[in-house]
Structures are given as C-alpha cells and as structure tokens.
DSSP file (Angstrom, degrees, kcal/mol; ACC not computed):
  #  RESIDUE AA STRUCTURE BP1 BP2  ACC     N-H-->O    O-->H-N    N-H-->O    O-->H-N    TCO  KAPPA ALPHA  PHI   PSI    X-CA   Y-CA   Z-CA
    1    1 A M              0   0    0      0, 0.0     2,-0.1     0, 0.0     0, 0.0   0.000 360.0 360.0 360.0 135.9  -13.9   14.7    0.8
    2    2 A T     >  -     0   0    0      1,-0.1     4,-2.4     4,-0.0     5,-0.2  -0.361 360.0-110.9 -81.7 164.7  -12.3   15.0   -2.6
    3    3 A T  H  > S+     0   0    0      1,-0.2     4,-2.6     2,-0.2     5,-0.2   0.898 119.8  52.7 -61.0 -40.9  -10.4   12.2   -4.4
    4    4 A D  H  > S+     0   0    0      2,-0.2     4,-2.5     1,-0.2    -1,-0.2   0.897 109.3  49.0 -62.5 -40.1   -7.1   14.1   -3.9
    5    5 A T  H  > S+     0   0    0      2,-0.2     4,-2.6     1,-0.2    -2,-0.2   0.913 112.2  48.0 -65.6 -42.8   -7.8   14.4   -0.2
    6    6 A L  H  X S+     0   0    0     -4,-2.4     4,-2.5     2,-0.2    -2,-0.2   0.901 112.4  49.3 -64.3 -40.7   -8.6   10.7    0.1
    7    7 A T  H  X S+     0   0    0     -4,-2.6     4,-2.5     2,-0.2    -2,-0.2   0.916 112.7  47.1 -64.5 -43.9   -5.4    9.8   -1.8
    8    8 A T  H  X S+     0   0    0     -4,-2.5     4,-2.3     2,-0.2    -2,-0.2   0.908 112.9  49.2 -64.2 -42.4   -3.3   12.1    0.4
    9    9 A S  H  X S+     0   0    0     -4,-2.6     4,-2.3     2,-0.2    -2,-0.2   0.902 111.6  49.1 -63.3 -42.0   -4.9   10.7    3.6
   10   10 A L  H  X S+     0   0    0     -4,-2.5     4,-2.6     2,-0.2    -2,-0.2   0.922 111.3  49.1 -63.6 -45.6   -4.3    7.1    2.4
   11   11 A A  H  X S+     0   0    0     -4,-2.5     4,-2.5     1,-0.2    -2,-0.2   0.899 110.9  51.0 -61.2 -41.0   -0.7    7.9    1.5
   12   12 A T  H  X S+     0   0    0     -4,-2.3     4,-2.1     2,-0.2    -1,-0.2   0.911 111.3  47.3 -63.5 -43.6   -0.2    9.4    5.0
   13   13 A E  H  X S+     0   0    0     -4,-2.3     4,-2.4     2,-0.2    -2,-0.2   0.915 112.7  48.9 -65.4 -42.5   -1.7    6.4    6.7
   14   14 A L  H  X S+     0   0    0     -4,-2.6     4,-2.7     2,-0.2    -2,-0.2   0.915 110.8  50.1 -63.9 -42.7    0.5    4.0    4.7
   15   15 A R  H  X S+     0   0    0     -4,-2.5     4,-3.1     2,-0.2     5,-0.2   0.903 110.0  51.5 -61.3 -41.0    3.6    6.0    5.4
   16   16 A R  H  X S+     0   0    0     -4,-2.1     4,-2.5     2,-0.2     5,-0.3   0.934 111.0  47.3 -61.6 -46.6    2.8    6.0    9.2
   17   17 A F  H  X S+     0   0    0     -4,-2.4     4,-2.7     2,-0.2     5,-0.4   0.933 114.8  46.3 -60.1 -46.8    2.3    2.2    9.1
   18   18 A I  H  X>S+     0   0    0     -4,-2.7     4,-2.4     2,-0.2     5,-1.4   0.926 113.3  49.0 -62.3 -46.4    5.6    1.7    7.2
   19   19 A D  H  <5S+     0   0    0     -4,-3.1     6,-2.9     1,-0.2     4,-0.4   0.920 118.5  38.6 -60.5 -45.1    7.5    4.1    9.5
   20   20 A E  H  <5S+     0   0    0     -4,-2.5    -2,-0.2     4,-0.2    -1,-0.2   0.851 124.5  37.4 -76.3 -34.7    6.2    2.4   12.7
   21   21 A T  H  <5S+     0   0    0     -4,-2.7    -3,-0.2    -5,-0.3    -2,-0.2   0.881 132.3  17.9 -87.8 -40.8    6.3   -1.2   11.5
   22   22 A F  T  <5S+     0   0    0     -4,-2.4    -3,-0.2    -5,-0.4    -2,-0.1   0.719 132.4  37.6-108.2 -26.6    9.4   -1.4    9.4
   23   23 A L  S > <S-     0   0    0     -5,-1.4     3,-2.4    -4,-0.4    -3,-0.2   0.426  94.7-134.4-105.3  -1.6   11.5    1.6   10.3
   24   24 A F  T 3   -     0   0    0     -6,-0.3    -4,-0.2     1,-0.3     3,-0.1   0.826  68.3 -57.4  51.6  38.0   10.6    1.5   14.0
   25   25 A G  T 3  S+     0   0    0     -6,-2.9    -1,-0.3     1,-0.3     2,-0.2   0.437  97.4 144.7  77.9  -1.6   10.0    5.2   14.1
   26   26 A V    <   -     0   0    0     -3,-2.4     2,-1.4    -7,-0.3    -1,-0.3  -0.537  58.7-116.5 -70.6 134.3   13.5    6.1   12.9
   27   27 A D        +     0   0    0     -2,-0.2     2,-0.5    -3,-0.1    -1,-0.1  -0.584  48.1 164.1 -79.0  93.3   13.3    9.1   10.6
   28   28 A I        -     0   0    0     -2,-1.4     2,-0.4     2,-0.0    -3,-0.0  -0.952  34.8-127.6-111.4 127.5   14.5    7.8    7.3
   29   29 A S        +     0   0    0     -2,-0.5     2,-0.3     0, 0.0    -2,-0.0  -0.595  42.3 148.9 -80.2 127.4   13.8   10.0    4.3
   30   30 A Y        -     0   0    0     -2,-0.4     2,-0.1     4,-0.0    -2,-0.0  -0.980  36.1-127.6-151.6 151.9   12.0    8.3    1.3
   31   31 A T    >   -     0   0    0     -2,-0.3     3,-1.0     1,-0.1    44,-0.4  -0.459  32.5-104.4 -94.2 170.1    9.6    9.6   -1.3
   32   32 A D  T 3  S+     0   0    0      1,-0.2    44,-3.2    -2,-0.1    45,-0.4   0.686 121.9  48.1 -67.3 -17.1    6.2    8.1   -2.2
   33   33 A T  T 3  S+     0   0    0     42,-0.2    -1,-0.2    41,-0.1     2,-0.2   0.466  82.8 116.1-102.8  -2.9    7.8    6.7   -5.4
   34   34 A D  S <  S-     0   0    0     -3,-1.0    41,-0.4     1,-0.1     2,-0.3  -0.456  73.0-112.3 -68.3 135.9   10.9    5.1   -3.8
   35   35 A S     >  -     0   0    0     -2,-0.2     4,-1.5     1,-0.2     6,-0.2  -0.511  16.0-149.6 -69.1 128.8   11.0    1.3   -4.0
   36   36 A F  T  4>S+     0   0    0     37,-2.3     5,-2.9    -2,-0.3     6,-1.1   0.915  97.4  43.3 -63.2 -43.5   10.7   -0.4   -0.7
   37   37 A M  T >45S+     0   0    0     36,-0.2     3,-1.5     3,-0.2    -1,-0.2   0.940 113.5  48.5 -71.4 -47.8   12.8   -3.3   -1.8
   38   38 A E  T 345S+     0   0    0      1,-0.3    -1,-0.2    35,-0.2    -2,-0.2   0.804 116.7  43.9 -63.5 -29.5   15.6   -1.3   -3.5
   39   39 A N  T 3<5S-     0   0    0     -4,-1.5    -1,-0.3     3,-0.1    -2,-0.2   0.256 111.0-119.6-100.6  11.2   15.9    1.0   -0.6
   40   40 A S  T < 5S+     0   0    0     -3,-1.5    -3,-0.2     2,-0.2     3,-0.2   0.832  75.7 127.8  55.0  36.9   15.8   -1.8    2.1
   41   41 A I  S   <S+     0   0    0     -5,-2.9     2,-0.4     1,-0.3    -4,-0.2   0.866  78.0  16.6 -85.3 -42.9   12.7   -0.3    3.6
   42   42 A I  S    S-     0   0    0     -6,-1.1    -1,-0.3    31,-0.1    -2,-0.2  -0.999  73.5-156.7-131.8 133.5   10.7   -3.6    3.5
   43   43 A D     >  -     0   0    0     -2,-0.4     4,-1.6    -3,-0.2     3,-0.1  -0.400  43.0 -86.0 -98.1-177.2   12.2   -7.0    3.0
   44   44 A S  H  > S+     0   0    0      1,-0.2     4,-0.9     2,-0.2    -1,-0.0   0.853 130.2  49.3 -61.6 -35.8   10.4  -10.1    1.6
   45   45 A T  H  > S+     0   0    0      1,-0.2     4,-1.3     2,-0.2     3,-0.5   0.880 107.2  56.3 -68.4 -37.3    9.1  -11.1    5.0
   46   46 A G  H  > S+     0   0    0      1,-0.2     4,-2.7     2,-0.2    -2,-0.2   0.822  96.5  63.9 -62.8 -31.8    7.9   -7.5    5.5
   47   47 A V  H  X S+     0   0    0     -4,-1.6     4,-2.6     1,-0.2    -1,-0.2   0.890  99.9  53.2 -60.4 -38.0    5.8   -7.8    2.4
   48   48 A L  H  X S+     0   0    0     -4,-0.9     4,-2.2    -3,-0.5    -1,-0.2   0.909 109.9  47.0 -62.8 -41.4    3.8  -10.5    4.0
   49   49 A E  H  X S+     0   0    0     -4,-1.3     4,-2.1     2,-0.2    -2,-0.2   0.888 111.2  52.1 -66.4 -39.0    3.1   -8.2    7.0
   50   50 A L  H  X S+     0   0    0     -4,-2.7     4,-2.6     2,-0.2    -2,-0.2   0.920 109.1  49.8 -62.0 -44.5    2.2   -5.4    4.6
   51   51 A I  H  X S+     0   0    0     -4,-2.6     4,-2.7     1,-0.2     5,-0.2   0.919 109.4  50.9 -61.7 -44.4   -0.3   -7.6    2.8
   52   52 A A  H  X S+     0   0    0     -4,-2.2     4,-2.3     1,-0.2     5,-0.3   0.901 110.7  50.1 -59.6 -40.6   -1.9   -8.7    6.1
   53   53 A H  H  X S+     0   0    0     -4,-2.1     4,-3.0     2,-0.2     5,-0.5   0.929 111.0  48.2 -63.7 -45.6   -2.2   -5.0    7.0
   54   54 A L  H  X S+     0   0    0     -4,-2.6     4,-1.9     1,-0.2     6,-0.7   0.916 113.2  47.8 -62.3 -43.1   -3.8   -4.1    3.7
   55   55 A E  H  X S+     0   0    0     -4,-2.7     4,-0.5     4,-0.2     5,-0.2   0.908 120.0  36.8 -66.2 -41.5   -6.3   -7.0    3.9
   56   56 A S  H  < S+     0   0    0     -4,-2.3    -2,-0.2    -5,-0.2    -1,-0.2   0.907 122.9  40.2 -79.9 -41.1   -7.3   -6.3    7.5
   57   57 A T  H  < S+     0   0    0     -4,-3.0    -3,-0.2    -5,-0.3    -2,-0.2   0.907 130.0  26.6 -75.4 -42.0   -7.3   -2.5    7.4
   58   58 A Y  H  < S-     0   0    0     -4,-1.9    -1,-0.2    -5,-0.5    -3,-0.2   0.356 100.7-125.0-105.7   4.1   -8.8   -1.9    4.0
   59   59 A R     <  +     0   0    0     -4,-0.5     2,-0.3     1,-0.2    -4,-0.2   0.903  55.9 154.9  53.2  47.6  -10.8   -5.1    3.8
   60   60 A L        -     0   0    0     -6,-0.7     2,-0.6    -5,-0.2    -1,-0.2  -0.756  44.9-137.3-102.3 149.2   -9.2   -6.1    0.5
   61   61 A H        -     0   0    0     -2,-0.3     2,-0.7    24,-0.1    -6,-0.0  -0.950  21.7-160.6-100.8 119.0   -8.7   -9.6   -0.9
   62   62 A I        -     0   0    0     -2,-0.6     2,-0.1   -11,-0.1    -7,-0.0  -0.892   7.4-157.8-106.6 112.4   -5.2   -9.7   -2.3
   63   63 A A    >   -     0   0    0     -2,-0.7     3,-1.5     1,-0.1     4,-0.5  -0.373  32.3-105.2 -83.5 163.4   -4.8  -12.6   -4.8
   64   64 A D  G >  S+     0   0    0      1,-0.3     3,-1.5     2,-0.2    -1,-0.1   0.866 121.3  60.4 -55.4 -37.4   -1.5  -14.2   -5.8
   65   65 A D  G 3  S+     0   0    0      1,-0.3    -1,-0.3     2,-0.0    -3,-0.0   0.720  98.1  59.6 -64.6 -20.6   -1.7  -12.3   -9.1
   66   66 A D  G <  S+     0   0    0     -3,-1.5     2,-2.3     1,-0.2    -1,-0.3   0.616  77.5  97.1 -80.8 -13.4   -1.7   -9.0   -7.2
   67   67 A L    <   +     0   0    0     -3,-1.5    -1,-0.2    -4,-0.5    -3,-0.1  -0.394  56.9 117.2 -83.2  66.5    1.7   -9.8   -5.5
   68   68 A V  S >> S-     0   0    0     -2,-2.3     3,-2.1     1,-0.1     4,-1.6  -0.936  76.1-114.0-130.0 152.6    3.8   -7.8   -7.9
   69   69 A P  H 3> S+     0   0    0      0, 0.0     4,-2.2     0, 0.0     5,-0.1   0.822 111.7  68.9 -56.2 -32.1    6.1   -4.7   -7.4
   70   70 A E  H 34 S+     0   0    0      1,-0.2    11,-0.1     2,-0.2    -3,-0.1   0.736 112.2  32.1 -60.1 -20.7    3.8   -2.6   -9.5
   71   71 A N  H <4 S+     0   0    0     -3,-2.1    10,-0.3    -5,-0.2    -1,-0.2   0.743 133.4  22.5-101.8 -30.5    1.2   -2.9   -6.8
   72   72 A L  H  < S+     0   0    0     -4,-1.6    -2,-0.2     1,-0.1     6,-0.1   0.415  91.9  88.8-125.3   0.4    3.2   -3.1   -3.6
   73   73 A D  S  < S+     0   0    0     -4,-2.2   -37,-2.3    -5,-0.2     2,-0.3   0.283  92.3  18.5 -99.2  13.1    6.7   -1.6   -3.9
   74   74 A S  S  > S-     0   0    0    -39,-0.2     4,-2.4    -3,-0.1     5,-0.2  -0.970  79.1-104.3-163.8 165.9    6.2    2.0   -3.0
   75   75 A V  H  > S+     0   0    0    -44,-0.4     4,-2.6   -41,-0.4     5,-0.2   0.936 122.0  49.9 -60.8 -45.8    3.7    4.3   -1.3
   76   76 A S  H  > S+     0   0    0    -44,-3.2     4,-2.5     1,-0.2     5,-0.2   0.913 110.4  49.4 -61.0 -43.1    2.4    5.5   -4.7
   77   77 A N  H  > S+     0   0    0    -45,-0.4     4,-2.6     1,-0.2    -1,-0.2   0.906 111.5  49.8 -62.4 -41.0    2.0    2.0   -6.0
   78   78 A L  H  X S+     0   0    0     -4,-2.4     4,-3.0     2,-0.2     5,-0.2   0.924 110.2  49.6 -63.2 -45.2    0.1    1.0   -2.8
   79   79 A V  H  X S+     0   0    0     -4,-2.6     4,-2.4     2,-0.2    -2,-0.2   0.939 113.8  45.6 -59.9 -47.7   -2.3    4.0   -3.1
   80   80 A D  H  X S+     0   0    0     -4,-2.5     4,-2.4     2,-0.2    -1,-0.2   0.918 114.0  49.6 -61.6 -43.5   -3.0    3.2   -6.7
   81   81 A F  H  X S+     0   0    0     -4,-2.6     4,-2.7   -10,-0.3     5,-0.2   0.934 111.6  47.3 -61.9 -48.7   -3.5   -0.5   -6.0
   82   82 A I  H  X S+     0   0    0     -4,-3.0     4,-2.7     1,-0.2     5,-0.2   0.919 112.4  50.1 -60.6 -44.3   -5.9    0.1   -3.1
   83   83 A N  H  X S+     0   0    0     -4,-2.4     4,-2.2    -5,-0.2    -1,-0.2   0.891 111.5  48.4 -63.0 -39.7   -7.9    2.6   -5.1
   84   84 A R  H  X S+     0   0    0     -4,-2.4     4,-2.3     2,-0.2    -2,-0.2   0.929 112.5  48.4 -64.9 -44.7   -8.1    0.1   -8.1
   85   85 A K  H  X S+     0   0    0     -4,-2.7     4,-1.8     1,-0.2    -2,-0.2   0.907 112.5  48.7 -62.3 -42.0   -9.2   -2.7   -5.7
   86   86 A R  H  X S+     0   0    0     -4,-2.7     4,-1.1    -5,-0.2    -1,-0.2   0.916 110.2  51.2 -63.9 -42.6  -11.8   -0.4   -4.1
   87   87 A A  H  X S+     0   0    0     -4,-2.2     4,-0.9     1,-0.2     3,-0.4   0.895 110.2  49.5 -62.9 -40.3  -13.2    0.7   -7.5
   88   88 A R  H  < S+     0   0    0     -4,-2.3     3,-0.3     1,-0.2    -1,-0.2   0.850 106.7  56.0 -66.5 -34.0  -13.5   -3.0   -8.6
   89   89 A S  H  < S+     0   0    0     -4,-1.8    -1,-0.2     1,-0.2    -2,-0.2   0.733 112.7  40.5 -74.2 -19.8  -15.3   -3.9   -5.4
   90   90 A I  H  < S+     0   0    0     -4,-1.1    -1,-0.2    -3,-0.4    -2,-0.2   0.511  93.5  95.8-104.0  -6.1  -18.0   -1.3   -5.9
   91   91 A T  S  < S-     0   0    0     -4,-0.9     3,-0.1    -3,-0.3    -4,-0.0  -0.739  81.7-119.6 -84.7 124.5  -18.4   -1.8   -9.7
   92   92 A P        -     0   0    0      0, 0.0     2,-0.1     0, 0.0    -2,-0.1  -0.326  30.4-107.2 -63.7 144.4  -21.3   -4.1  -10.4
   93   93 A A        -     0   0    0      1,-0.1     2,-0.5     2,-0.0    -5,-0.0  -0.445  28.0-126.4 -70.7 142.3  -20.3   -7.3  -12.3
   94   94 A V              0   0    0     -2,-0.1    -1,-0.1     1,-0.1    -3,-0.0  -0.795 360.0 360.0 -91.6 129.0  -21.4   -7.5  -15.9
   95   95 A E              0   0    0     -2,-0.5    -1,-0.1     0, 0.0    -2,-0.0   0.441 360.0 360.0 -96.4 360.0  -23.4  -10.6  -16.7
C-alpha cells in the first residue's frame, strides 16, 4: 500500500467516525480542512471522545502538549498528526 493510499484510508476512517459519532449520520458537508470547532462539528467535550478514539484505535499516546488545534481540529490535521506520531514511534531513539 502506498503512503497516499494509507493517508486516504485514514482520512476516510476518521470521517466515518466523525460522521457517526458527532453528526449522528446526518449528511453535513465539510472538507478535510474545515475546522471542527469553527463549524460546530465537534465541541470541547467531543474532543475528549475523539482523543479516546485516537488512543484506542491507533494505539497512540496523546500528551497534553499534543492537545492543540494544529493536531486535532480537522481531518487533515488529524491525519498529519497520526502519521507524525506513528513515525516517531518507529524511529529509534538517539542515545
């Protein structure tokens, strides 16, 4: 599988989770770069549910420092964030 295919698959899965969990399956149009907060897609409580989903589904540890809009406020930001976290987890530590 190519990186583009994995990124597209990840974005599709995240959109599905968002649609089912926060939009309750209602067909609301939003792009991958639309802000969840600005467009009232996810509220502050929803962010906690999103974080729990990311940690359990993708086996990520999300630190307090990670809780910024640049990481969590759109599908594109989430995809980039997950890919960065995955890359860090497989990169050997430099001693």
